N, C-alpha and C positions, 0 to 999 in steps of 0.2 A: 314184231309187231311196232310201228311208231308210237314214240311217247308223246301224252297229250299235255297241254301245259296245265302245271298244277300250282297250287297256292303260294307255296313260294318256293325257295331253291334249299338244297341239302345244306349250304353253310348258314344259311338265314334259320333252317330247322336246328342245327347244332347250337348256333346261339340260343336260341330261344331255351333249348334243353337246359344250357349251361345257366342261363338266367334264371330258369325254376329251381334249378339247384342251389344256385348261389342265394337264392330268395329263401328257400327251406333252410337252408345252413345258419343263415341270419337268423330264422324264427327261432330255431332250435337252442341257437347260442344265449338269445333273447330269455330264453326259459331257465336254461342252465343258470345263467347270472342272476337268475332271481333268487337270491338266497339272502338270509339275514348279516349284513355286513356291519360287523363290531369291533373297532381296531382296540386291540392289546394294548395294554402299557408297556413298552420298552423301560426298563429299570437297571442300569450296569451298577450294582451294587460295589462300594468302595472295597478294598481288601482291607487286612488287619494292618498291613505296612502303610497303607495309602493312608488310613485313619491315623497312624502314629504320626506320619510325617506331617499331614493336615493339622492334628492338634498339636503339635510341638513348633509347627511354625507361627501359629497362634499366641501358643505362650511364652514361645522366645521373644516374639515382639512386644508383647506386653508386657513382660517383667525386664526387659532390656530397657525399657522407657521408663520402669517405674525405677530401677538400682541407679539408671541415670537423673532421674530426678533427686534421689536419695543421695547421692553424689554432690549432686550442684548443691544443695540445700548444706550440706555440711560444708564445703570449700567456701560458700558464701560466707557461713559464720565463720570459718577459719582465717577468711580474708580481713574480715572485720575485726577479729580479736587482734590478729597480726599489726592491722593499720593501729589500734589501741597501743598494742606495745611500742609502734615506733614514736607514738604522740607522746608516749609516756618517758620514751628516752630521752626525746628533743625537748619537753618541759623541763627534766632534770638536766640536760645540758646548760638550758637556760638559765636555769636556776645557780647553777654552779657557777656561770658566768656572772649573773647578777651579785652573788655573794664576794667573788671577787672583786669584783669592779667597786663593791660598797666597802669592803676591806681596805682595798687601795685608798680608796676616796677618805675614809676614815685615819689610816695609818697616816696619810700626809697632812690629813689638819691636826693630828697630835704633835708630830713633829715640827709641824710650824708653830704651834703656840707653844710647845717647851723652846723654841729659839726665841721667841717675841719675850718669854717669860726667863730666857736665861739659863736654863736648866738644861739644855741640850739633851744628852743621852743619861741622865740620871735615872736612878732606878726606879723613880715612880713613873718616869715616861716609859722605861722598859718595861715595867709591870703591866701599866695601860696597854699597853702593843703585844703583851703576851694574852692578856686577856682577850684583846679583840679579837687574836689569831685565833686562839682556844673556842672563842664564841662562832667564827668563820667555821671553824672545822669541826664543830659540833653539829652547826645547822648543815653543811655539806655531808657528814656522816646519816644525819637524818633524813636527807632528800636521798642519799644513797640507798638507805634502807627501805624508804618509800617506794622508790624505783624497784627495786630487787624483789619486796614484796609483791609489788604490782606486776610485774615481769612472773613472776613466779605461779601467782595466781592465774594471768591469763595464759601461759603456757599449760599450765595444768587444765585449764578449760579445752585448751586444742587438743590437749592428748586424749581427753576426756571424749571430747568430739569424735577425733579417731577410733576408741574402742566402741561407743556408742555405731558409729556406720559399720565397722566390723560385723556387731552383733544384728545389726538390722538386717544388713546385707543376706547374714547367713539365715535371719528368718525369713526373707525373700527366696532364697535357696529351696527351704523347706517349704514355705508356701507354693512355692512354682513346681515341686516336685509334686506335691500332693493335686494342685489343681490339675496339672497336666494328666495324672491318672484319672480324674474325676471326669476330663474333658473325653477322654478315650474312652470310657466307661458310656458316656452320654451317647458320642457318636456310634458307638457299636449298637447299642439300644436303639438309636434312632434308625441307624441302617438294618436292624433284625426285623423291627416295627415296620418297616417300609417293605421289606422282601415280603412279610407275611401279607400287608395289604396288596399288595402286586399279584400275590399268586391266588389269593383268594377271587380279588377281580378276574384274572386271566381263566381261572377254574370256572367263573362263572360266567363266563363270555363264553366259553366252548359248549357249557351246557347250554347255553342259550339259542348257540348255533346248531347245536346237536338236535334239539328238540323242534325246530325250525325245519330244519332239512329234513328229518322224520315225517313231520305233518305234511310237507311238500313232495315227499319220494313218490304217493301213488298219483296225486294230480300231475307231477311232472310228467311221471311215466306216460298218461293217457294225453296230454298235451303233446308229447313227442310222436307218440303212435299218431295221432291227428294229423300231425303237420306232415309226416313221413306218407300217410295213406292219401293225405291230399295232393303231395307231390309226384307220387307214384299215377294217381290220376290224371294228372295236366300232363306229366311227360307221355303218358300211353296214349293219350287222346291227341297229343300234338304229333308224334311220330304215327299213329295209325290215320289220322287226318291227311299227312302227309303221303304215305307209302299208298293210301287208298285213292289218292289220285292217278294210281299210275293206271292207264288202260290195260298193260298188259301185267298180271300178277307175276308172270315171269322174271321181267325186267324190275320189277321193285324188289323181289328175292333176291335178285344178282346184286344189284344196288348196295341193299341191306349187308349181305355177305362181304362184300369186297370192303365197307367202310369200316376200319378197323376202329375208329373212334366210339361206333356203338357200342362197344363192348363196356367202354369206361363211361358212357351218357346213360347208359341203361341198366348196367348193373347187373344184378340176379335177373332181373326181369327181361335181359336179353332174348334168353331162351323162349319166354312167354311170346314174344313179338315175332320171332323168327318163326315158331309155329303156327302162328297165326298168321300169316305172310305165306306161310307154305301150304296151308289149307286151304286158302283162299279159292 
């Protein structure tokens, strides 16, 4: 029997069925996506070695600066004391020079006066020259003692500064070791505290998600069932509308049987449609 004009072509029917299924899948996915979405905290806790290296880097930098400052302070003081020694030595040299010049001048004057008085190298003149030289030597000795005392005192201060520096550096080393231990302990406590906070928060998130999912489980199932029922009705309506458009039921059944795509498009309802067309 000849085929009459139908509402649509087979390709159009297949496209309609595919569109119905795609829309159904999208609706079901939207239902599944309707869940409580809470973001968990990601915390990469540092290891003990990482904490040690972090603390050591900070402490080393801090105490390198402190030790450098201490050394510079002592070196500046030593430089100042060394300059004082040089200045004392220069003053001593100037004093010695002045004493020699003064002695020479006085010696010449005594000798000139002796010649004028006609006594030349008399015992009186020699005594005066001897006294003059003794006075010069005494002042020179006094100047040398002052220099020696000053240099010894300043040198003693320099040595004392070196001892103080060594003591300060040792004290800083002890303080550094103690502070390193304290900082490591602080960082570990901070890490452990953060770990507990993150664990507590993430556990709360999981509990909220479970509670929300449980409350939605029943309604979600009902929504999915409603969507699938509506999809089935639309598909069956489109298929039956198409094949009932055939004037000859046998032609409709033959086309249906030959089209392999119908198995995928109708799924479990393929047999239902087949039987409906067969008993028509």
